[in-house]
C-alpha positions in Angstrom: 36.2 20.9 11.3 33.6 18.7 9.5 34.1 15.2 10.9 31.8 13.6 8.4 33.8 15.0 5.5 37.1 13.8 7.1 35.8 10.3 7.8 34.4 9.9 4.3 37.7 11.0 2.8 39.6 8.6 4.9 37.2 5.8 4.0 37.8 6.4 0.3 41.6 6.4 0.7 41.8 3.1 2.6 38.9 1.3 1.0 40.0 -2.3 0.0 41.6 -3.3 -2.2 43.2 0.2 -2.8 46.1 2.1 -1.4 47.9 5.4 -2.0 50.7 6.1 -4.5 53.3 8.6 -3.2 54.8 10.6 -6.0 55.8 13.5 -3.7 59.6 13.3 -4.1 61.2 16.7 -3.7 63.0 18.4 -6.6 66.4 17.3 -5.1 65.3 13.7 -4.5 63.8 13.4 -7.9 66.9 14.8 -9.5 69.1 12.4 -7.6 67.2 9.4 -8.9 67.3 10.8 -12.4 71.0 11.4 -12.3 71.7 7.8 -11.2 69.8 6.6 -14.3 71.3 9.1 -16.7 68.1 11.2 -17.0 68.6 15.0 -17.3 67.6 16.6 -14.0 65.4 19.3 -15.5 61.9 20.7 -14.8 60.5 19.3 -18.1 61.9 15.8 -17.4 60.3 15.8 -14.0 57.0 16.9 -15.5 57.3 14.3 -18.3 57.9 11.4 -15.8 55.1 12.5 -13.5 52.7 12.7 -16.5 53.6 9.1 -17.2 52.6 8.2 -13.6 49.4 10.3 -13.5 48.0 9.3 -16.9 48.7 5.5 -16.6 45.5 3.7 -17.6 43.5 1.8 -15.0 45.5 2.9 -12.0 42.2 3.8 -10.3 41.5 0.1 -9.9 44.3 -0.2 -7.3 45.1 3.4 -6.2 42.7 5.6 -4.2 44.9 8.7 -3.9 48.1 10.2 -5.3 50.4 12.3 -3.0 51.9 15.1 -5.0 54.6 17.6 -4.5 54.1 21.4 -4.8 55.7 21.4 -8.2 53.6 18.5 -9.5 50.2 19.8 -8.3 50.7 22.8 -10.6 51.7 20.9 -13.7 49.8 19.7 -16.8 50.0 17.2 -19.6 52.1 18.3 -22.6 49.8 17.8 -25.5 46.3 18.6 -24.2 47.4 21.0 -21.4 45.1 19.2 -18.9 46.1 19.8 -15.3 47.3 16.8 -13.4 44.6 17.5 -10.9 41.9 17.3 -13.6 43.3 14.0 -14.9 43.3 12.4 -11.5 39.9 13.7 -10.5 38.6 12.3 -13.8 39.7 8.9 -12.6 38.0 9.3 -9.2 41.4 9.5 -7.5 41.9 11.8 -4.5 44.5 14.5 -4.5 47.1 14.6 -1.7 49.9 17.0 -1.1 53.1 16.9 0.8 53.2 20.0 3.0 56.2 19.7 5.2 59.3 21.5 3.9 62.0 18.9 4.8 64.3 18.2 7.7 66.5 20.5 9.8 69.0 19.7 12.5 67.4 19.4 16.0 69.3 21.9 18.2 71.6 20.4 20.8 70.9 16.9 19.5 73.7 15.6 17.3 72.5 13.5 14.4 68.8 14.1 15.0 66.3 15.9 12.8 63.0 17.7 13.1 60.6 18.7 10.3 60.1 22.3 9.2 57.1 23.8 7.4 54.6 25.1 10.0 55.3 28.7 9.0 52.7 29.8 6.5 51.2 26.3 6.5 47.6 27.5 7.0 47.8 29.7 3.9 49.4 27.0 1.8 46.7 24.5 2.9 43.9 26.8 1.9 45.5 27.2 -1.6 45.9 23.4 -2.0 42.3 22.9 -0.9 41.1 25.4 -3.5 43.2 23.5 -6.1 41.4 20.2 -5.2 43.5 18.5 -2.5 41.5 16.4 0.0 44.4 15.1 2.1 48.0 16.0 3.1 51.2 14.5 4.4 53.8 15.5 6.9 56.9 13.3 7.5 59.4 13.0 10.4 62.5 10.8 10.3 64.3 8.9 13.0 67.6 7.1 13.0 68.3 4.2 15.4 71.7 4.3 17.0 73.0 3.8 20.5 71.8 7.2 21.5 69.0 8.0 19.1 66.2 8.7 18.7 66.0 10.6 21.9 62.8 11.2 23.8 63.2 14.9 23.2 63.3 14.4 19.4 60.3 12.2 19.4 58.3 14.6 21.5 59.3 17.6 19.4 58.2 15.9 16.2 55.0 14.8 17.9 54.2 18.4 18.7 54.8 19.3 15.1 52.6 16.5 13.9 49.7 17.7 16.2 49.9 21.3 15.0 50.0 20.2 11.4 47.1 17.8 11.8 44.9 20.3 13.5 45.5 22.9 10.7 44.5 20.3 8.2 41.4 19.2 9.9 40.2 22.7 10.5 40.0 22.9 6.7 38.5 19.4 6.3 41.8 18.1 4.8 42.7 14.6 6.0 46.2 14.6 7.6 48.6 11.8 7.0 51.1 11.6 9.9 54.3 9.8 8.7 56.9 8.9 11.4 59.6 7.0 9.4 62.1 5.0 11.3 65.0 4.5 8.9 66.4 1.0 8.1 69.9 2.3 8.0 72.0 0.8 10.8 72.8 -2.4 12.6 69.8 -2.5 15.0 67.8 -5.6 15.6 64.1 -6.1 15.0 63.6 -6.0 18.7 65.3 -2.6 19.0 63.1 -1.3 16.1 60.0 -2.6 17.9 61.0 -0.8 21.1 61.6 2.5 19.3 58.5 2.3 17.2 56.3 1.5 20.2 57.7 4.4 22.2 57.4 6.8 19.3 53.8 5.8 18.5 52.8 6.3 22.1 54.3 9.7 22.3 52.7 10.7 18.9 49.2 9.6 19.8 49.4 11.1 23.3 50.2 14.4 21.8 47.6 14.1 19.0 44.9 13.3 21.5 45.9 16.1 23.9 45.8 18.6 21.1 42.3 17.6 20.1 43.1 15.9 16.8 40.1 13.9 15.5 41.7 10.4 15.3 39.1 8.7 13.0 39.7 11.6 10.6 43.4 10.9 10.1 45.8 8.3 8.7 49.0 7.0 10.1 51.7 6.3 7.5 54.3 4.2 9.2 57.4 2.1 8.6 57.3 -1.6 9.4 59.0 -3.1 12.4 62.1 -4.3 10.6 65.8 -4.7 11.4 68.6 -2.5 10.1 70.0 -3.0 6.6 73.3 -4.6 7.7 73.5 -7.8 5.6 74.6 -9.7 8.7 71.2 -9.3 10.2 68.7 -11.9 9.0 65.3 -10.8 7.9 62.4 -13.2 8.3 59.2 -12.2 6.4 56.7 -13.8 8.8 58.6 -12.3 11.8 58.5 -8.8 10.4 54.7 -9.1 9.7 54.0 -10.5 13.2 56.1 -7.9 15.1 54.7 -5.1 13.1 51.0 -6.1 13.7 51.7 -6.6 17.4 53.3 -3.2 17.7 50.5 -1.5 15.9 47.8 -3.3 17.9 49.4 -2.3 21.2 50.2 1.3 20.3 47.7 2.7 17.8 44.1 3.6 18.8 41.5 1.2 17.4 39.4 4.2 16.1 42.1 5.6 13.8 40.8 6.1 10.3 43.4 3.9 8.7 47.1 2.8 8.6 49.2 2.8 5.5 52.8 1.6 5.1 55.7 3.3 3.5 58.2 0.9 1.7 61.1 2.6 3.5 64.1 1.1 1.7 62.7 -2.4 1.5 63.0 -4.2 -1.9 59.8 -3.9 -4.0 59.0 -7.6 -3.5 59.7 -7.4 0.2 57.3 -4.5 0.8 54.5 -6.5 -1.0 55.2 -9.8 0.7 55.3 -8.2 4.2 51.9 -6.5 3.7 50.4 -9.7 2.3 51.6 -11.7 5.3 50.0 -9.2 7.7 46.6 -9.7 6.1 46.9 -13.5 6.6 47.1 -13.1 10.4 43.4 -12.6 11.1 41.1 -9.6 11.5 42.6 -6.2 12.2 41.0 -3.4 14.2 41.7 -0.8 11.5 42.0 -0.6 7.7 45.6 -1.5 6.8 47.0 -0.8 3.3 49.9 0.8 1.4 51.3 4.2 0.5 54.3 3.1 -1.5 56.5 5.3 -3.6 59.6 3.6 -4.9 58.1 0.1 -4.4 55.5 0.9 -7.1 57.5 3.3 -9.2 60.9 1.6 -9.5 60.2 -0.7 -12.5 58.5 2.1 -14.5 61.2 4.6 -13.7 64.0 2.3 -14.9 62.1 1.4 -18.0 61.4 5.0 -18.9 65.0 6.0 -18.2 66.2 3.4 -20.7 63.6 4.1 -23.3 61.7 7.4 -22.8 59.7 6.9 -26.0 58.0 3.7 -24.7 55.6 5.4 -22.2 53.1 2.6 -22.5 55.6 0.0 -21.6 56.6 1.8 -18.5 53.0 2.3 -17.6 52.3 -1.4 -17.8 55.1 -2.0 -15.2 53.6 0.7 -13.0 50.1 -0.8 -13.2 51.4 -4.3 -12.4 53.3 -3.0 -9.3 50.2 -1.2 -8.2 48.1 -4.4 -8.7 50.7 -6.4 -6.7 50.4 -4.0 -3.7 46.6 -4.0 -4.0 46.4 -7.8 -3.9 48.7 -7.8 -0.8 46.5 -5.2 0.9 43.8 -7.9 1.1 46.1 -10.9 1.6 45.7 -12.3 -2.0 49.1 -11.7 -3.5 50.7 -14.9 -4.8 54.0 -15.3 -6.6 
């Protein structure tokens, strides 16, 4: 583990006013989005869409790193045959890779999931590093109900996070740890706060006990936000205030950085909430975005309607990235 390499990589990824673009949707997830928009769910269409995202001009002004999927990291542009890795590196953008292999049922815990993918991970990480990856991502998912998430589920996912993070850091790859608490449900913002705080405490306790180098990692987290039941009111300032309070109380000050997932929020909501947090005074750690849909949505819909107009879709993509970039320093106005 080279701590200097890890901290330098983290610094590049969270350097203001930039954030990370997540284009690491699995084949199934990408196909589902395509089908809803009438786009053929084929390998070539996925490659075509990702080429649009990767070749968009000037994205490096607002984006420090792209998180790719295994399929995407191996793909190239159609006409010139340039690898996506070559294109991104030419822009000075770091290469990230999603390395978990999805969710499986947690035995004896109805409705709860743990993440799989540790088997063979060291070998896969070495391959990705040789391909040019400097950071990786591993996601766990939690649903708030009357009985979930259980302490057992949170602890098991924390153990998996720690094992993954250590394997990454041993190869000088920055690990992104992503515990996502889903918005689905009727839970209040107070309940989300309680669950998020408990989960973060368990995760960082496990990471520290395992010897993970905290300044050489990034936390990718959901915001403290109520469920998506329309009866539950959402107050932008309250979400920002509760999220910052929770992070300050439960995340170590020496963490390399914190980035947010958009997590089912509307595109505008995700930007406004991040912007509001940066108007609340100085923070102990770099805080920015790692949005997927919140940046891609407009471009994807435009491309689906008119696949010939690549440039038009890329303009929408760049504007969404710019909005998030401005929010990451509290300068978004609309």
